[in-house]
Backbone as numpy.savetxt, mean C-alpha at the origin, in Angstrom:
# Nx Ny Nz CAx CAy CAz Cx Cy Cz
-25.97 18.48 -9.80 -24.58 19.02 -9.92 -23.63 17.80 -10.17
-22.87 17.77 -11.05 -21.83 16.66 -11.36 -20.58 16.97 -10.71
-20.07 16.24 -9.83 -18.70 16.43 -9.13 -17.61 15.77 -9.99
-16.63 16.54 -10.42 -15.55 15.99 -11.27 -14.49 15.41 -10.30
-14.15 14.15 -10.58 -13.13 13.44 -9.76 -11.72 13.96 -10.24
-11.01 14.36 -9.19 -9.61 14.92 -9.46 -8.79 13.83 -10.26
-7.96 14.24 -11.12 -7.13 13.26 -11.93 -6.02 12.67 -10.95
-5.74 11.39 -11.23 -4.68 10.71 -10.44 -3.41 10.80 -11.15
-3.36 11.58 -12.11 -2.12 11.84 -12.90 -1.83 13.32 -12.94
-0.63 13.70 -12.35 -0.30 15.16 -12.25 -0.22 15.68 -13.75
-0.66 16.96 -13.82 -0.57 17.71 -15.02 0.03 19.03 -14.88
0.29 19.68 -16.03 1.00 21.00 -15.99 2.45 20.92 -16.01
3.12 22.05 -16.33 4.56 22.06 -16.37 5.06 22.73 -15.07
6.24 22.29 -14.63 6.80 22.73 -13.33 8.15 23.22 -13.55
8.58 24.26 -12.94 10.00 24.70 -13.08 10.90 23.59 -12.48
12.00 23.39 -13.25 12.94 22.39 -12.81 13.86 22.84 -11.63
13.90 22.00 -10.64 14.71 22.29 -9.49 16.11 21.74 -9.66
17.16 22.41 -9.46 18.51 22.02 -9.61 19.10 21.99 -8.21
19.79 20.84 -7.88 20.38 20.71 -6.58 21.96 20.62 -6.74
22.66 21.42 -5.90 24.10 21.33 -5.95 24.66 20.40 -4.84
25.68 19.70 -5.21 26.31 18.88 -4.27 26.94 19.66 -3.19
26.63 19.28 -1.89 27.14 20.11 -0.90 27.45 19.26 0.34
28.34 19.78 1.14 28.73 19.17 2.45 29.10 17.62 2.20
28.56 16.83 2.94 28.87 15.28 2.94 27.88 14.60 1.93
27.07 15.31 1.17 26.15 14.69 0.25 26.90 14.29 -1.03
26.78 12.98 -1.49 27.46 12.49 -2.61 26.73 12.88 -3.86
27.38 12.62 -4.96 26.77 13.03 -6.25 25.54 12.09 -6.51
25.55 10.80 -6.02 24.43 10.11 -6.39 23.22 10.51 -5.43
23.51 10.89 -4.21 22.46 11.41 -3.37 21.93 12.75 -3.89
22.80 13.55 -4.48 22.33 14.81 -5.04 21.38 14.48 -6.21
21.75 13.55 -7.13 20.89 13.12 -8.21 19.52 12.72 -7.75
19.50 11.79 -6.65 18.35 11.24 -6.12 17.47 12.43 -5.70
18.02 13.32 -4.90 17.30 14.49 -4.33 16.70 15.40 -5.46
17.52 15.52 -6.48 16.98 16.36 -7.63 15.88 15.66 -8.36
15.97 14.39 -8.46 14.84 13.61 -9.12 13.55 13.72 -8.32
13.77 13.54 -7.05 12.73 13.46 -5.99 12.02 14.90 -6.07
12.73 15.92 -6.05 12.13 17.24 -6.01 11.39 17.67 -7.29
11.79 17.02 -8.47 11.13 17.24 -9.80 10.15 16.27 -10.18
9.88 15.28 -9.27 9.01 14.26 -9.50 7.55 14.87 -9.40
6.80 14.73 -10.55 5.46 15.39 -10.55 4.58 14.81 -9.59
4.70 13.50 -9.17 3.81 12.91 -8.19 4.18 13.38 -6.77
5.42 13.71 -6.57 5.92 14.30 -5.27 5.32 15.65 -5.20
5.36 16.48 -6.28 4.88 17.84 -6.25 3.37 17.85 -6.01
2.63 16.94 -6.71 1.23 16.76 -6.58 0.74 16.32 -5.19
1.55 15.36 -4.60 1.21 15.00 -3.29 1.44 16.03 -2.32
2.35 16.94 -2.38 2.52 17.97 -1.52 1.40 18.99 -1.60
0.93 19.22 -2.84 -0.29 20.07 -3.07 -1.52 19.61 -2.41
-1.68 18.26 -2.49 -2.93 17.64 -1.91 -2.87 17.38 -0.44
-1.67 17.41 0.11 -1.44 17.11 1.52 -1.25 15.65 1.81
-0.95 14.84 0.72 -0.66 13.47 0.90 0.77 13.26 1.41
0.97 12.23 2.32 2.27 12.10 2.89 3.38 11.46 2.01
2.92 10.95 0.91 3.83 10.34 -0.01 3.32 10.21 -1.36
4.28 10.18 -2.35 3.82 9.99 -3.77 3.10 8.60 -3.92
3.34 7.69 -3.10 2.79 6.40 -3.20 1.31 6.39 -3.03
0.71 7.53 -2.48 -0.72 7.61 -2.45 -1.37 7.51 -3.86
-0.66 8.00 -4.86 -1.11 7.89 -6.19 -1.28 6.50 -6.76
-0.31 5.70 -6.26 -0.34 4.26 -6.59 -1.77 3.63 -6.26
-2.16 3.79 -4.98 -3.38 3.26 -4.49 -4.53 3.98 -5.27
-4.51 5.31 -5.42 -5.54 5.93 -6.18 -5.67 5.38 -7.54
-4.53 5.11 -8.28 -4.62 4.51 -9.65 -5.11 2.96 -9.66
-4.79 2.25 -8.60 -5.20 0.95 -8.55 -6.73 0.98 -8.31
-7.15 1.91 -7.41 -8.66 1.90 -7.19 -9.39 2.45 -8.49
-8.86 3.30 -9.04 -9.43 3.87 -10.37 -9.64 2.76 -11.33
-8.69 1.79 -11.37 -8.86 0.63 -12.35 -9.80 -0.45 -11.85
-9.62 -0.72 -10.59 -10.34 -1.97 -10.03 -11.52 -1.66 -9.10
-11.76 -0.33 -8.72 -12.90 -0.01 -7.94 -13.19 -0.86 -6.75
-12.24 -0.88 -5.79 -12.44 -1.76 -4.72 -12.75 -0.84 -3.42
-12.29 0.40 -3.25 -12.55 1.17 -2.10 -13.90 1.83 -2.26
-14.59 1.75 -1.23 -16.01 2.29 -1.19 -16.42 2.65 0.23
-17.42 3.48 0.47 -17.96 3.86 1.76 -18.27 2.67 2.62
-17.84 2.70 3.95 -18.21 1.61 4.80 -17.34 0.39 4.80
-16.32 0.37 3.83 -15.41 -0.83 3.78 -14.50 -0.81 5.01
-14.18 -1.99 5.50 -13.00 -2.06 6.52 -11.75 -2.48 5.86
-10.78 -1.70 6.18 -9.48 -1.75 5.40 -8.36 -1.90 6.45
-7.37 -2.88 6.11 -6.21 -2.98 6.84 -4.95 -2.61 5.85
-4.18 -1.69 6.38 -3.03 -1.21 5.58 -1.80 -1.60 6.24
-1.04 -2.62 5.58 0.25 -3.14 6.14 1.34 -2.46 5.31
2.39 -2.04 6.18 3.40 -1.27 5.63 2.95 0.17 5.41
2.26 0.77 6.38 1.45 2.01 6.12 2.34 3.24 6.06
3.54 3.25 6.86 4.20 4.56 6.92 4.73 4.95 5.60
4.77 6.31 5.30 4.35 7.36 6.35 2.88 7.77 6.33
2.01 6.94 5.66 0.58 7.21 5.75 -0.11 7.55 4.51
0.56 7.56 3.37 -0.21 8.00 2.15 -1.38 7.06 1.81
-1.09 5.79 1.86 -2.22 4.86 1.49 -3.25 4.95 2.57
-2.97 5.03 3.79 -3.99 5.16 4.91 -4.82 6.38 4.60
-4.20 7.56 4.21 -4.93 8.73 3.97 -6.02 8.51 2.90
-5.57 7.84 1.78 -6.55 7.53 0.68 -7.65 6.56 1.14
-7.29 5.62 1.94 -8.24 4.66 2.42 -9.41 5.39 3.20
-8.88 6.15 4.13 -9.84 6.95 4.99 -10.73 7.87 4.10
-10.21 8.53 3.15 -11.07 9.39 2.26 -12.08 8.56 1.52
-11.63 7.39 1.05 -12.60 6.62 0.16 -13.75 5.88 0.91
-13.29 5.34 2.19 -14.34 4.61 2.92 -15.09 5.51 3.83
-14.69 6.72 3.80 -15.50 7.80 4.58 -15.66 7.44 6.09
-14.44 7.23 6.73 -14.42 7.01 8.09 -15.12 7.99 8.94
-15.74 7.63 9.96 -16.43 8.55 10.78 -16.36 8.15 12.39
-16.83 8.88 13.22 -16.54 8.61 14.68 -17.37 7.44 15.21
-18.26 6.94 14.40 -19.08 5.82 14.84 -18.27 4.41 14.96
-17.14 4.39 14.28 -16.35 3.13 14.19 -15.08 3.29 13.43
-14.08 2.52 13.73 -12.81 2.63 13.09 -12.90 1.68 11.83
-12.79 2.10 10.70 -12.90 1.38 9.48 -11.57 1.08 8.81
-10.49 1.94 9.18 -9.14 1.79 8.56 -8.11 1.60 9.67
-7.33 0.61 9.53 -6.26 0.26 10.50 -4.97 0.15 9.76
-4.05 0.90 10.21 -2.60 0.86 9.52 -1.53 0.48 10.43
-0.60 -0.29 9.98 0.50 -0.88 10.84 1.80 -0.66 10.02
2.89 -0.31 10.77 4.22 -0.25 10.14 5.22 -0.42 11.18
6.40 -1.05 10.84 7.56 -1.23 11.77 8.09 0.17 12.12
7.92 1.07 11.13 8.49 2.46 11.37 7.47 3.34 12.09
7.85 4.41 12.75 6.89 5.29 13.40 6.20 6.08 12.32
4.95 6.46 12.60 4.26 7.42 11.68 3.32 8.21 12.53
3.12 9.43 12.01 2.16 10.39 12.71 0.69 9.71 12.50
-0.11 10.00 13.50 -1.52 9.57 13.40 -2.23 10.18 12.22
-3.14 9.30 11.64 -3.86 9.75 10.40 -5.33 9.89 10.99
-5.89 11.09 10.87 -7.27 11.39 11.45 -8.21 10.34 10.70
-9.10 9.68 11.41 -10.02 8.75 10.90 -9.55 7.35 10.80
-8.33 7.01 11.32 -7.79 5.68 11.29 -7.08 5.34 12.53
-6.98 4.11 12.81 -6.12 3.63 13.87 -4.76 3.26 13.36
-3.74 3.76 13.73 -2.48 3.42 13.38 -1.59 2.88 14.56
-0.75 1.97 14.18 0.16 1.42 15.20 1.42 0.99 14.70
2.43 1.01 15.50 3.87 0.78 15.21 4.16 -0.68 15.75
4.50 -1.55 14.85 4.91 -2.87 15.21 5.51 -3.72 14.09
6.26 -4.59 14.30 6.73 -5.54 13.32 5.69 -6.48 12.95
5.23 -6.48 11.67 4.01 -7.36 11.34 4.45 -8.85 11.56
5.69 -9.14 11.53 6.20 -10.64 11.70 6.23 -11.01 13.26
6.02 -10.08 14.04 5.95 -10.36 15.48 4.60 -11.18 15.71
4.77 -12.08 16.65 3.63 -13.04 16.93 2.27 -12.27 17.40
2.58 -11.17 18.05 1.33 -10.47 18.64 0.67 -9.55 17.58
1.44 -9.15 16.55 0.87 -8.11 15.57 -0.50 -8.55 14.96
-0.65 -9.78 14.29 -2.00 -10.03 13.66 -3.15 -9.88 14.69
-2.87 -10.31 15.92 -4.07 -10.21 16.90 -4.29 -8.69 17.15
-3.35 -7.97 17.30 -3.54 -6.55 17.59 -4.33 -5.91 16.41
-4.01 -6.29 15.20 -4.87 -5.76 14.14 -6.25 -6.35 14.15
-6.47 -7.49 14.54 -7.83 -8.09 14.60 -8.56 -7.36 15.70
-7.97 -7.08 16.80 -8.58 -6.40 17.90 -8.97 -5.03 17.55
-8.15 -4.29 16.78 -8.46 -3.01 16.30 -9.50 -2.90 15.28
-9.68 -3.90 14.43 -10.60 -3.94 13.43 -12.04 -4.27 14.11
-12.12 -5.14 15.02 -13.32 -5.52 15.64 -14.29 -6.30 14.80
-13.78 -6.94 13.76 -14.62 -7.77 12.83 -13.91 -8.03 11.61
-14.42 -8.67 10.64 -13.79 -9.02 9.46 -13.40 -7.77 8.59
-12.39 -7.94 7.80 -11.88 -6.96 6.93 -12.59 -7.13 5.44
-12.73 -6.05 4.79 -13.28 -6.13 3.43 -11.91 -5.99 2.49
-10.95 -5.28 2.94 -9.82 -5.14 2.05 -8.51 -5.22 2.90
-7.56 -6.00 2.45 -6.23 -6.04 3.09 -5.29 -5.55 2.01
-4.57 -4.46 2.41 -3.55 -3.90 1.55 -2.11 -4.11 2.08
-1.23 -4.51 1.19 0.17 -4.61 1.64 1.13 -3.94 0.70
1.73 -2.85 1.33 2.87 -2.14 0.53 4.01 -2.36 1.25
4.29 -3.41 1.99 5.45 -3.72 2.71 6.58 -4.18 1.90
7.75 -3.78 2.26 8.97 -4.14 1.59 10.08 -4.45 2.65
10.80 -5.46 2.48 11.85 -5.84 3.45 13.13 -4.97 3.22
13.93 -4.76 4.14 15.17 -3.97 3.90 16.04 -4.82 2.94
16.65 -4.06 2.02 17.58 -4.73 1.03 18.84 -5.03 1.55
19.49 -6.21 1.03 20.77 -6.58 1.38 21.77 -6.27 0.25
21.36 -6.00 -0.97 22.14 -5.90 -2.10 22.37 -7.17 -2.90
21.81 -8.28 -2.32 21.95 -9.65 -3.01 20.55 -9.84 -3.57
20.37 -9.87 -4.86 19.06 -9.74 -5.60 18.23 -10.91 -5.17
18.83 -12.17 -5.20 18.02 -13.29 -4.89 17.50 -13.46 -3.38
18.39 -12.93 -2.48 18.06 -12.84 -1.05 16.99 -11.86 -0.91
17.14 -10.68 -1.48 16.13 -9.59 -1.32 14.80 -10.03 -1.89
14.71 -10.70 -2.89 13.47 -11.25 -3.54 12.79 -12.12 -2.64
13.53 -13.15 -2.10 13.04 -14.10 -1.19 12.40 -13.37 0.14
13.13 -12.39 0.61 12.68 -11.69 1.87 11.36 -11.01 1.47
11.22 -10.31 0.42 9.95 -9.63 0.12 8.81 -10.68 -0.22
9.14 -11.75 -0.82 8.21 -12.78 -1.12 7.63 -13.47 0.25
8.46 -13.57 1.16 7.99 -14.09 2.51 7.10 -13.10 3.11
7.41 -11.77 2.94 6.56 -10.72 3.60 5.06 -10.83 3.04
5.14 -10.96 1.64 3.83 -11.00 0.94 3.01 -12.21 1.40
3.72 -13.38 1.52 3.14 -14.60 1.97 2.50 -14.42 3.33
3.32 -13.77 4.35 2.78 -13.58 5.61 1.56 -12.67 5.64
1.62 -11.59 4.72 0.52 -10.77 4.59 -0.79 -11.55 4.10
-0.59 -12.40 3.13 -1.85 -13.12 2.82 -2.33 -14.20 3.81
-1.25 -14.78 4.55 -1.72 -15.66 5.72 -2.62 -14.96 6.59
-2.37 -13.60 6.92 -3.20 -12.81 7.72 -4.51 -12.55 7.12
-4.47 -12.13 5.76 -5.57 -11.75 5.03 -6.74 -12.96 4.95
-6.05 -14.09 4.77 -6.88 -15.37 4.62 -7.75 -15.57 5.97
-7.26 -15.08 7.05 -7.88 -15.20 8.35 -8.93 -14.15 8.56
-8.78 -12.96 7.98 -9.62 -11.84 8.34 -10.54 -11.39 7.27
-10.32 -11.78 5.97 -11.10 -11.15 4.96 -12.58 -11.75 4.98
-13.54 -10.90 4.74 -14.89 -11.37 4.65 -15.06 -11.95 3.29
-16.26 -12.74 2.97 -16.44 -13.19 1.67 -16.59 -12.10 0.67
-15.98 -12.21 -0.42 -15.96 -11.16 -1.49 -14.92 -10.14 -1.35
-13.96 -10.39 -0.25 -12.93 -9.41 0.13 -11.94 -9.25 -0.98
-11.00 -8.21 -0.77 -9.92 -7.99 -1.64 -8.57 -7.92 -0.98
-7.60 -8.46 -1.74 -6.20 -8.54 -1.21 -5.34 -7.95 -2.32
-4.57 -6.84 -1.90 -3.77 -6.12 -2.83 -2.30 -6.11 -2.21
-1.34 -6.54 -2.90 0.03 -6.60 -2.37 1.13 -6.15 -3.42
2.06 -5.51 -2.87 3.29 -5.28 -3.78 4.11 -6.45 -3.85
4.55 -6.71 -5.10 5.36 -7.83 -5.37 6.53 -7.50 -6.32
7.56 -8.27 -6.29 8.74 -8.02 -7.25 8.87 -9.36 -7.95
8.95 -9.31 -9.31 9.12 -10.53 -10.18 10.53 -11.12 -9.79
10.42 -12.48 -9.78 11.69 -13.26 -9.44 11.43 -14.69 -9.35
10.09 -15.21 -9.39 9.85 -16.59 -9.38 9.41 -17.17 -8.03
9.77 -16.58 -6.91 9.42 -17.02 -5.62 7.93 -16.91 -5.23
7.32 -16.00 -6.07 5.92 -15.72 -5.85 4.94 -16.78 -6.36
5.35 -17.77 -7.05 4.50 -18.64 -7.80 3.55 -19.47 -6.83
4.09 -19.87 -5.68 3.17 -20.57 -4.81 2.11 -19.74 -4.31
2.38 -18.36 -3.96 1.42 -17.50 -3.47 0.37 -17.22 -4.60
0.82 -17.07 -5.82 -0.24 -16.90 -6.88 -1.06 -18.03 -7.10
-0.56 -19.26 -6.88 -1.44 -20.39 -6.89 -2.45 -20.43 -5.86
-2.12 -19.97 -4.62 -3.10 -19.83 -3.52 -4.08 -18.81 -3.85
-3.74 -17.61 -4.43 -4.69 -16.58 -4.66 -5.62 -16.97 -5.78
-5.24 -17.68 -6.77 -6.15 -18.19 -7.79 -7.04 -19.28 -7.33
-6.72 -19.92 -6.28 -7.56 -20.87 -5.70 -8.66 -20.15 -4.79
-8.24 -19.11 -4.14 -9.12 -18.54 -3.10 -9.94 -17.27 -3.57
-9.53 -16.74 -4.73 -10.33 -15.55 -5.28 -10.93 -15.83 -6.64
-11.84 -15.08 -6.95 -12.55 -15.18 -8.24 -11.77 -14.68 -9.36
-10.96 -13.49 -9.07 -10.22 -12.92 -10.13 -8.90 -12.42 -9.49
-7.71 -12.69 -10.20 -6.45 -12.32 -9.81 -5.76 -11.74 -10.99
-5.30 -10.45 -10.79 -4.62 -9.72 -11.85 -3.42 -9.01 -11.38
-2.55 -8.65 -12.26 -1.30 -7.86 -12.00 -1.49 -6.49 -12.56
-0.94 -5.49 -11.84 -1.05 -4.07 -12.32 0.24 -3.31 -11.84
0.60 -2.49 -12.69 1.74 -1.54 -12.44 1.18 -0.13 -12.59
0.94 0.51 -11.47 0.31 1.96 -11.54 1.30 2.88 -12.29
0.80 3.85 -12.95 1.64 4.92 -13.59 2.52 5.54 -12.60
2.09 5.65 -11.38 2.96 6.25 -10.35 4.15 5.61 -9.93
4.16 4.17 -10.28 5.39 3.37 -9.94 6.38 3.80 -10.98
7.67 4.01 -10.42 8.73 4.36 -11.19 9.00 3.40 -12.37
9.33 3.84 -13.53 9.52 3.00 -14.67 10.63 2.00 -14.48
11.61 2.43 -13.70 12.86 1.57 -13.49 12.68 0.55 -12.37
11.56 0.61 -11.65 11.28 -0.23 -10.58 10.70 -1.55 -11.04
11.09 -2.67 -10.47 10.52 -3.96 -10.88 9.26 -4.35 -10.09
8.77 -3.27 -9.24 7.57 -3.63 -8.46 6.37 -3.71 -9.32
5.50 -4.59 -8.87 4.12 -4.72 -9.57 3.14 -4.97 -8.37
1.93 -5.02 -8.65 0.89 -5.27 -7.57 0.08 -6.38 -7.99
-0.21 -7.28 -7.22 -1.17 -8.24 -7.41 -2.50 -7.83 -6.68
-3.57 -7.93 -7.55 -5.00 -7.45 -7.12 -5.90 -8.64 -7.20
-6.35 -9.23 -6.02 -7.19 -10.43 -5.97 -8.48 -10.00 -5.39
-9.57 -10.19 -6.26 -10.90 -9.81 -5.79 -11.79 -10.96 -5.72
-12.84 -10.77 -4.87 -13.84 -11.90 -4.83 -13.43 -13.11 -3.94
-12.93 -12.78 -2.71 -12.41 -13.80 -1.79 -13.55 -14.85 -1.61
-13.21 -16.07 -1.83 -14.18 -17.22 -1.78 -14.40 -17.72 -0.29
-13.38 -17.38 0.59 -13.53 -17.88 1.87 -14.50 -17.06 2.73
-14.30 -17.16 4.07 -15.10 -16.38 5.06 -14.29 -16.21 6.27
-14.25 -15.07 6.74 -13.37 -14.77 8.05 -14.25 -15.04 9.18
-13.44 -15.47 10.25 -14.12 -15.56 11.64 -13.15 -14.84 12.51
-13.02 -13.52 12.35 -11.98 -12.73 12.96 -12.12 -12.88 14.51
-11.07 -13.28 15.21 -11.17 -13.45 16.67 -11.22 -12.12 17.33
C-alpha cells in the first residue's frame, strides 16, 4: 500500500470572509484580520490542527531539504505558539521512551504532546543549559524561528534579529552532533555576513530558502546549513 503524503500547499477555493470595522478596531487592523482569515495557510492549518500557518514553512523546508526523520533530536527556538514543534514531533515520531523535541520561547505556550516545552528568554544565561538538560545529549537539528520585537527603525531591528540568530548558532555549535542541521530565520540587511562565513566554515552545505508559506511581502528568508563538521559534547 502506498501512502500519499499530504500536500504542503493548500488547494481548493474558499469563500472570501469580509470583516467590518467595528468598535475600537482601526481600518488597518480590519484589513489585517481580513487577510488573515482569508489566508489559505491559516485555513489549512486550522483544518489540520496546527497552531499556526508557520507550520507549513517548516513542512516546505523539510520537503525540500529532507532533514526531519524518525529518531532525530530537535531543538525548536522561538517555538510559540507551537506549530514548528508539532511538525517536529510528527516527523521524528516522539514516543514515551525519551524526549526528542524540546521547544523554548519567551512567550507562554500550551504543552505540545510528545515534546518538552519551556518558557524562557533564550538570551538569559540559564536558558542554554536548561535546553541541554532537557535534551539529555547532542541535538541532530537546531531550528530557530526567533524574531526580536520591532522598534520601527529598520537598521536597529535588523541588528537585533541578526544578534538573535548569532546567539542561536552559538548554542547550536555547542550541542549539534556531527552531521547535524541548523536552520534559522534571517532578514536581509548585511549584518548576517559574519554568521554566514561561520556557517560555511562549519557545515558541508549552506543554502538559503524562502518557503511558499512565507508572505510575499516579507523580507524573511531561512538559512539551511547541513552536514555539521564539528561534534557536540553536550553538558
